[in-house]
C-alpha positions in Angstrom: -43.3 42.4 128.6 -39.9 43.3 127.1 -36.9 41.7 128.9 -33.5 43.4 128.6 -30.8 41.6 126.6 -27.2 41.4 127.6 -26.6 44.5 125.4 -29.4 46.4 127.1 -28.2 45.5 130.6 -24.6 46.5 129.7 -25.8 49.8 128.2 -27.7 51.0 131.2 -25.0 49.8 133.6 -22.3 51.7 131.7 -24.5 54.8 131.6 -24.9 54.5 135.4 -21.1 54.2 135.8 -20.6 57.2 133.5 -23.0 59.3 135.7 -21.3 58.2 138.9 -18.0 59.5 137.4 -19.6 62.8 136.6 -21.1 63.2 140.1 -17.7 62.3 141.7 -15.9 64.9 139.5 -18.5 67.5 140.5 -18.0 66.7 144.2 -14.3 67.1 143.8 -14.8 70.5 142.2 -13.7 69.4 138.7 -17.1 70.2 137.3 -19.1 73.3 138.1 -22.8 73.3 138.8 -23.3 74.7 135.3 -21.2 71.9 133.7 -23.0 69.2 135.6 -26.5 70.6 134.7 -26.8 69.0 131.2 -25.2 65.8 132.4 -27.7 65.3 135.2 -30.6 66.3 133.0 -29.6 63.7 130.5 -30.2 61.1 133.2 -33.5 62.6 134.5 -32.2 64.6 137.5 -33.7 68.0 138.0 -33.2 70.6 140.8 -36.7 71.6 141.8 -38.2 74.0 144.3 -36.5 72.5 147.4 -34.5 69.5 146.4 -33.5 67.3 143.4 -36.3 65.4 141.5 -35.5 62.1 139.8 -37.6 61.1 136.9 -37.5 57.4 136.0 -38.7 56.2 132.6 -41.3 53.4 132.4 -41.6 52.9 128.6 -45.2 52.5 127.5 -46.1 52.1 131.2 -45.1 48.4 131.6 -43.5 47.6 134.9 -42.6 44.3 136.6 -43.0 43.3 140.2 -39.2 43.2 140.5 -39.0 46.8 139.3 -41.8 47.8 141.7 -39.8 46.3 144.6 -36.8 48.3 143.6 -38.8 51.5 143.4 -40.1 50.7 146.9 -36.6 50.3 148.2 -35.5 53.6 146.6 -38.5 55.4 148.1 -37.8 53.9 151.6 -34.0 54.3 151.7 -33.2 57.3 149.5 -36.2 59.6 149.2 -35.3 61.4 152.5 -34.7 65.1 152.9 -32.4 66.3 155.7 -34.3 67.6 158.7 -33.0 71.1 157.9 -34.2 71.0 154.3 -37.6 69.7 155.3 -38.0 72.4 157.9 -37.0 75.1 155.4 -39.5 73.7 152.8 -42.3 73.5 155.3 -41.6 77.0 156.6 -41.7 78.3 153.0 -45.1 76.6 152.5 -46.4 78.1 155.7 -45.4 81.6 154.6 -47.1 81.1 151.2 -50.2 79.9 153.0 -50.2 82.9 155.3 -49.8 85.3 152.4 -53.1 84.3 150.8 -55.9 86.5 152.2 -59.0 84.5 152.8 -57.3 81.2 151.8 -59.1 78.4 153.6 -57.3 75.4 151.9 -54.5 73.9 153.8 -51.9 71.7 152.1 -50.8 68.6 153.9 -47.3 68.5 155.4 -44.7 67.8 152.7 -44.4 64.1 152.2 -41.2 62.0 151.6 -40.5 58.4 151.1 -42.9 58.4 148.1 -42.9 57.6 144.4 -45.2 59.7 142.2 -46.9 58.3 139.0 -47.0 60.9 136.3 -49.4 61.4 133.3 -46.6 60.1 131.0 -46.0 56.9 132.9 -42.8 58.1 134.5 -42.1 57.7 138.2 -40.7 60.6 140.1 -39.0 61.0 143.5 -38.8 64.5 145.0 -36.3 64.3 147.9 -33.3 62.2 146.8 -30.0 64.1 147.6 -27.9 64.6 144.4 -24.9 63.1 146.3 -26.8 59.8 146.3 -28.0 60.0 142.7 -25.3 57.6 141.3 -26.2 55.0 143.9 -29.9 55.2 142.8 -28.9 54.9 139.1 -26.9 51.7 139.9 -29.9 50.2 141.7 -32.2 51.1 138.8 -29.8 49.7 136.2 -29.8 46.4 138.1 -33.5 45.9 137.3 -33.5 47.4 133.8 -34.5 50.9 134.6 -33.0 54.3 134.1 -33.8 58.0 133.6 -32.2 58.4 130.2 -34.1 60.9 128.0 -36.6 61.8 130.6 -35.4 65.3 130.3 -33.7 67.6 127.7 -34.4 68.5 124.1 -34.6 64.9 122.9 -37.2 62.2 122.4 -38.7 61.5 125.8 -40.3 58.4 127.3 -42.5 56.8 124.6 -46.0 56.0 125.7 -48.9 53.8 124.6 -52.4 53.3 126.0 -52.5 51.1 129.0 -54.6 48.3 127.4 -52.3 47.5 124.5 -52.3 43.8 123.7 -55.4 43.1 125.9 -58.0 45.5 124.7 -61.3 44.1 123.3 -61.2 46.7 120.5 -57.5 46.2 119.7 -56.3 46.5 116.1 -52.6 46.0 116.6 -50.5 45.6 119.7 -48.2 48.6 119.3 -45.9 47.8 122.2 -43.4 46.1 120.0 -43.2 49.1 117.7 -42.9 51.4 120.7 -40.1 49.3 122.0 -38.3 49.3 118.6 -38.7 53.1 118.5 -37.4 53.4 122.1 -34.2 51.4 121.3 -33.7 53.2 118.0 -34.2 56.7 119.4 -32.1 56.3 122.6 -28.9 58.4 122.2 -29.5 58.8 118.4 -27.2 61.6 117.4 -29.9 63.1 115.2 -32.1 63.7 118.2 -29.5 64.8 120.7 -30.0 68.6 120.3 -33.6 69.2 119.1 -35.1 72.7 119.3 -37.2 71.4 122.2 -38.4 68.2 123.9 -40.2 65.7 121.8 -43.0 63.2 122.8 -44.4 60.2 120.9 -47.5 58.2 121.7 -48.8 55.0 120.1 -52.4 53.8 120.1 -53.3 50.3 118.9 -57.1 50.2 119.5 -60.1 51.7 117.7 -60.6 54.0 120.6 -57.9 56.6 121.1 -57.0 56.1 124.8 -53.5 57.3 124.3 -54.5 60.9 123.4 -52.4 60.8 120.2 -53.8 64.2 119.0 -52.0 65.9 121.9 -48.5 64.6 121.1 -45.6 65.9 118.9 -46.1 62.6 117.0 -49.2 60.5 117.5 -49.2 57.1 115.9 -52.5 55.3 115.4 -52.5 51.7 114.3 -54.8 50.8 111.4 -55.3 48.3 108.6 -56.0 49.0 104.9 -58.6 47.3 102.7 -56.2 44.5 102.1 -55.7 43.9 105.8 -52.2 45.2 105.8 -51.0 46.8 109.0 -49.9 50.4 109.0 -50.2 53.7 110.9 -52.0 56.9 110.7 -49.5 59.6 111.7 -50.3 62.9 113.4 -47.7 65.6 113.9 -47.7 68.9 115.8 -50.0 68.3 118.8 -49.2 69.7 122.2 -50.5 71.5 125.3 -48.6 74.2 127.2 -48.8 77.9 126.3 -50.3 77.2 122.9 -52.6 74.2 122.9 -52.7 72.6 119.4 -54.2 69.4 118.1 -51.9 67.3 115.8 -52.4 67.3 112.1 -52.6 64.1 110.1 -49.6 64.0 107.8 -49.9 60.3 106.7 -53.2 58.4 106.5 -51.5 55.1 106.0 -47.8 54.4 106.6 -46.6 50.8 106.1 -45.4 49.5 109.5 -41.9 48.7 108.3 -41.4 52.4 107.4 -42.2 53.8 110.8 -38.6 54.7 111.8 -37.7 56.1 108.4 -40.8 58.4 108.5 -40.2 59.5 112.1 -36.7 60.4 111.2 -38.0 62.5 108.2 -40.3 64.4 110.6 -37.6 65.1 113.1 -35.0 66.1 110.4 -37.4 68.7 109.2 -38.1 69.9 112.7 -34.4 69.9 113.5 -33.7 72.0 110.4 -36.5 74.5 110.7 -37.7 74.5 114.3 -37.1 77.7 116.2 -34.2 77.9 118.7 -34.5 81.6 119.6 -37.6 81.3 121.7 -38.3 78.3 123.9 -42.0 79.1 124.0 -42.1 78.8 120.2 -39.7 76.0 119.8 -42.0 73.0 119.9 -42.9 71.3 116.6 -46.5 72.3 116.9 -45.5 75.9 116.2 -43.7 74.9 113.1 -46.6 72.7 111.8 -49.1 75.5 112.5 -47.0 78.1 110.8 -46.1 76.1 107.7 -49.2 73.9 107.2 -49.0 72.0 103.9 -45.4 73.2 103.4 -44.4 71.3 106.5 -46.1 68.1 105.2 -44.4 68.6 101.8 -41.0 69.0 103.4 -41.5 65.8 105.4 -42.5 63.8 102.3 -39.5 65.2 100.4 -37.2 64.2 103.3 -38.8 60.8 103.6 -38.4 60.2 99.9 -34.7 61.1 100.2 -34.2 58.7 103.1 -35.9 55.9 101.1 -34.5 56.5 97.7 -31.1 58.1 98.3 -30.1 56.7 101.7 -31.6 53.3 101.0 -34.2 53.4 103.8 -31.6 52.5 106.5 -34.1 52.2 109.3 -36.6 49.9 107.7 -38.0 47.5 110.3 -37.4 44.0 109.1 -39.8 41.1 109.7 -37.1 39.4 111.6 -36.6 42.4 113.9 -40.3 42.7 114.5 -40.6 39.0 115.2 -37.7 39.3 117.7 -39.3 42.0 119.7 -42.9 40.7 119.4 -41.7 37.5 121.0 -41.4 39.4 124.3 -45.0 40.6 124.1 -46.8 37.3 124.3 -49.3 36.2 126.9 -47.3 35.3 130.0 -47.8 32.1 131.9 -51.1 32.5 133.6 -52.5 30.8 136.7 -55.2 31.9 139.1 -54.3 32.9 142.6 -57.3 31.0 144.0 -57.1 32.9 147.3 -60.0 32.9 149.7 -62.1 36.0 150.1 -64.8 37.1 152.5 -66.1 39.8 150.1 -69.8 40.0 149.7 -69.9 40.0 145.9 -73.5 41.2 145.9 -72.6 44.3 148.0 -73.0 47.8 146.4 -69.3 48.8 146.8 -68.0 45.6 145.2 -70.5 46.0 142.3 -69.5 49.6 141.8 -65.9 48.5 141.8 -66.6 46.0 139.1 -68.5 48.6 137.1 -65.8 51.3 137.3 -62.4 49.6 137.9 -62.7 46.4 136.0 -62.6 46.2 132.2 -63.1 43.4 129.7 -60.3 41.5 128.1 -59.5 39.9 124.8 -58.9 36.6 126.6 -62.0 34.7 127.9 -62.1 34.6 131.6 -59.6 37.4 132.1 -60.1 41.0 133.2 -58.0 44.2 133.5 -58.2 45.8 136.9 -57.3 49.4 137.7 -56.2 50.3 141.3 -57.1 53.9 142.1 -54.4 56.2 143.4 -56.9 59.0 144.2 -57.3 58.9 147.9 -58.1 61.3 150.7 -54.8 62.3 152.4 -52.6 61.5 149.3 -51.7 63.5 146.3 -53.0 61.9 143.0 -50.5 59.3 141.8 -48.6 59.2 145.1 -47.5 55.8 146.6 -45.4 55.4 149.7 -42.7 52.7 149.9 -44.9 50.1 151.7 -47.7 50.6 149.1 -45.3 50.2 146.2 -44.0 47.0 147.7 -47.5 45.8 148.3 -48.3 46.5 144.6 -45.4 44.2 143.6 -47.0 41.5 145.7 -50.4 42.0 144.1 -48.8 41.9 140.6 -47.2 38.5 141.5 -50.3 37.0 143.0 -52.9 38.2 140.5 -51.2 39.4 137.3 -48.3 37.2 136.3 -45.8 39.7 137.9 -46.8 42.6 135.6 -48.5 45.9 136.1 -49.0 49.0 134.0 -48.9 52.7 134.9 -51.7 54.7 133.3 -52.1 58.1 131.8 -54.5 58.9 134.6 -51.9 58.3 137.4 -53.3 54.9 138.4 -51.9 51.4 138.2 -53.5 48.6 136.2 -53.1 44.8 136.5 -53.6 43.4 133.0 -53.8 39.6 133.6 -56.4 39.0 136.3 -58.6 35.9 136.3 -62.3 36.8 136.7 -62.5 34.2 139.5 -59.8 36.1 141.4 -61.7 39.5 141.4 -63.2 39.1 145.0 -59.8 38.3 146.5 -58.1 41.1 144.6 -60.7 43.6 145.7 -60.3 42.6 149.3 -56.5 43.0 149.1 -56.8 46.4 147.3 -59.4 47.6 149.8 -57.0 46.9 152.7 -54.4 49.1 150.9 -56.9 51.9 150.3 -56.7 51.3 146.5 -60.2 50.0 145.8 -62.1 53.3 145.4 -64.7 52.6 142.7 -64.0 56.0 141.0 -62.1 55.3 137.8 -63.3 57.7 135.1 -65.4 59.7 137.6 -64.9 63.1 139.1 -62.6 62.1 141.9 -60.3 60.2 139.5 -58.7 63.5 138.9 -55.3 64.2 137.4 -52.9 66.7 139.1 -49.3 67.6 138.7 -47.1 68.2 141.8 -47.5 71.9 141.3 -46.0 74.6 143.5 -45.5 72.2 146.4 -42.5 70.7 144.6 -42.0 72.2 141.1 -39.9 75.3 140.6 -41.8 76.2 137.4 -45.3 76.2 138.9 -47.2 79.4 139.5 -49.6 77.8 142.0 -50.1 74.7 144.0 -52.2 71.9 142.5 -52.3 69.5 145.4 -54.4 71.6 147.9 -57.0 72.0 145.1 -57.0 68.3 144.4 -57.3 67.5 148.1 -60.2 69.9 148.6 -62.1 68.5 145.7 -61.4 64.9 146.7 -62.6 65.6 150.2 -65.7 67.5 149.1 -66.9 64.7 146.8 -66.6 61.6 149.0 -70.3 60.7 148.7 -70.2 57.9 146.2 -73.9 58.2 145.4 -73.2 61.8 144.3 -70.1 60.9 142.3 -71.9 58.1 140.5 -74.9 60.4 139.8 -72.6 62.9 138.2 -71.2 60.2 135.9 -68.0 60.3 133.9 -66.1 63.6 134.2 -62.4 64.2 133.5 -61.0 66.9 135.9 -57.4 67.9 135.3 -55.3 70.3 137.4 -52.0 72.0 136.3 -49.9 74.3 138.4 -48.6 76.2 135.4 -49.1 76.7 131.7 -46.7 73.8 130.9 -49.8 71.6 131.5 -48.2 68.6 133.1 -51.6 68.0 134.6 -53.1 68.1 131.1 -55.7 70.7 132.1 -56.3 71.6 128.4 -57.9 68.2 127.8 -60.0 68.0 130.9 -63.8 68.2 130.7 -63.1 70.6 133.6 -59.6 72.0 133.6 -57.9 74.0 136.4 -54.8 76.1 135.7 -52.7 77.7 138.4 -51.6 81.3 137.5 -49.5 83.9 139.3 -50.9 87.4 139.8 -48.7 89.8 141.8 -47.1 86.9 143.6 -50.4 85.3 144.7 -52.0 82.0 143.6 -55.0 82.2 141.3 -56.7 79.6 139.2 -58.3 79.7 135.8 -61.2 77.3 135.0 -61.7 75.8 131.5 -64.5 73.7 130.3 -65.0 71.3 127.3 -61.6 69.9 126.8 -61.2 66.4 125.3 -58.4 63.8 125.0 -59.7 62.0 121.9 -61.3 59.0 123.7 -64.7 57.6 122.8 -66.4 59.4 125.7 -64.8 62.7 125.2 -64.8 62.8 121.4 -62.0 64.3 119.2 -59.1 66.0 121.0 -60.0 69.6 121.9 -58.7 72.3 124.2 -61.1 73.6 126.9 -62.3 77.2 127.0 -61.9 79.5 130.0 -65.1 80.5 131.8 -63.8 84.0 132.8 -61.3 85.7 135.1 -59.3 83.6 137.5 -60.4 82.5 140.9 -58.7 82.4 144.3 -57.8 79.0 145.8 -60.6 79.2 148.3 -63.2 79.8 145.6 -62.3 76.9 143.3 -64.2 74.1 145.1 -67.4 76.4 145.2 -66.9 77.2 141.5 -66.6 73.5 140.6 -69.7 72.8 142.6 -71.7 75.6 140.9 -70.7 74.2 137.5 -71.8 70.7 138.5 -75.0 71.9 140.0 -75.9 73.6 136.7 -75.2 70.3 135.0 -77.6 68.5 137.3 -80.3 71.1 136.7 -80.0 71.2 132.9 -79.0 67.7 131.8 -81.3 65.2 130.1 -81.9 61.8 131.6 -78.7 59.7 131.3 -76.7 62.5 129.7 -73.0 62.8 130.5 -71.4 66.1 131.6 -69.4 66.6 128.4 -72.4 65.9 126.2 -74.6 68.3 128.2 -71.9 71.0 128.0 -71.8 70.7 124.2 -75.5 70.7 123.8 -76.2 73.6 126.1 -73.2 75.7 125.5 -70.8 77.4 127.9 -72.8 80.4 129.0 -75.0 78.9 131.8 -71.9 77.2 133.2 -69.8 80.3 132.9 -72.5 82.3 134.7 -72.7 79.8 137.5 -68.9 79.8 137.9 -68.7 83.5 138.2 -71.7 83.6 140.4 -69.8 81.5 142.9 -67.1 84.1 143.3 -66.7 85.3 146.9 -67.4 89.1 147.2 -64.1 89.9 148.9 -62.1 87.8 146.3 -64.0 89.4 143.4 -63.0 92.8 144.7 -59.3 91.7 145.0 -59.4 90.2 141.5 -60.8 93.5 140.1 -58.0 95.4 141.8 -55.4 92.9 140.5 -56.7 93.1 136.9 -56.8 96.9 137.0 -53.2 97.1 138.3 -52.0 94.8 135.5 -53.5 96.9 132.7 
């Protein structure tokens, strides 16, 4: 994985010092809250529903055991609300709970001392006081981490699929290109004031596991007939209020022209993207509105950059070689730890089936640890667990781990002979659930429990579904299902791309949930990227588990032998599932929904 140079280390340390100065000036009253706002956002510090939220960048998901230990320290020592703040937040949650007629779901007490893994391989903390933000940034800088460009109208944390460099179907390892793009885009003046935030994803395998169709720019590695490396470039994807799949604007872009072409795309966006309406400011709106004219404008801009400006951002072979040297196979040695695991047991065999993937190196495996557990929010890890992850990475994976799009953590360098010992260690931590890719491997944003933008809570819904589907025989029988939950239309839980999507909506100050079916992220299982379709009016929180169960019961009744949920849905059509979902509506809630709909007309 990439190791910071002296320049990199100095850069993030100076940025941390600069932020400390800004915080101290604010504390002295020399900066107002309004003046501090853009400065803290530039470093990943938000003010959420109850407290600050710190967003830490993990570029393309790669994280070292040293960095994990630092995150554990921050969770333990800094992610602490005052007793008064915690009491206020819990009282607010209790009031919200009491205001929901017929609501039978109960959120767990608000947790602190945790890190949260997001769908874009960031790590978030929800309770760090803003007065301690500078101390946290200093600690992060000491291990090559920061929150730069995890917020604001700029290029955000650049992602890849988790299996880059180790995938059996790999074409090109795109991590070096993602790292080059990260360095080039950081604090680039052209990208400091974009119309809206901007997200880039790379995928280097034949299967699109990075969901590139859903990004502002999606970069897919390819090779032409001559065997030359290049990229297919999609532009204009995005979720949120208007879900749109990205359009291919270049079928084959030579690898050395990657930065020049990205700059052309963003120059056009910067020049023509809307700034008068934040809901229409994303590049997807511009691409959809202009179509071929947008592509023509990008090509004209790219031609000018190459011919008039001299292609200033051409990636040289020397630069690629320099960065690629960091992405070599690390020194590998087996842990050779004893294990008492019965390798013939059903749980272990299921874990091998769901959580262990093949590897491009003989005798090696990639292992995903599941962060979808009863009693925990999806993607949450307390300080002790994060510290234990660092130990597992050191023992079993050459000191390296990777955060995944699905809010789990993957160990990329595991010897096949070490699988029993790793399973035993993961099981003791509660991280060996054999559910990767199955129904209970669900994605959920923090929702209304923490986020000030959310219309409804996500975590109680995730908890209810996780608890209801604890029978592994049932979960395995249902087969692969992507279930995604978002607390608002911003779609941080990626509900649009879920085979089953759940969206929190606000109606007259009450929490309701819209169910969508048939979304896809672009993977081999799901097929081409596609937004799901709503099955009807929204449902109350207490109805959602019954609605999901009704949909899945219909699937069981109508599927062909061996047929997966998404395939059955496409073959049968939405109507039987829609009827089942609406048939699960509780009579009292149906009446209240009708009253709410009538009042809003």
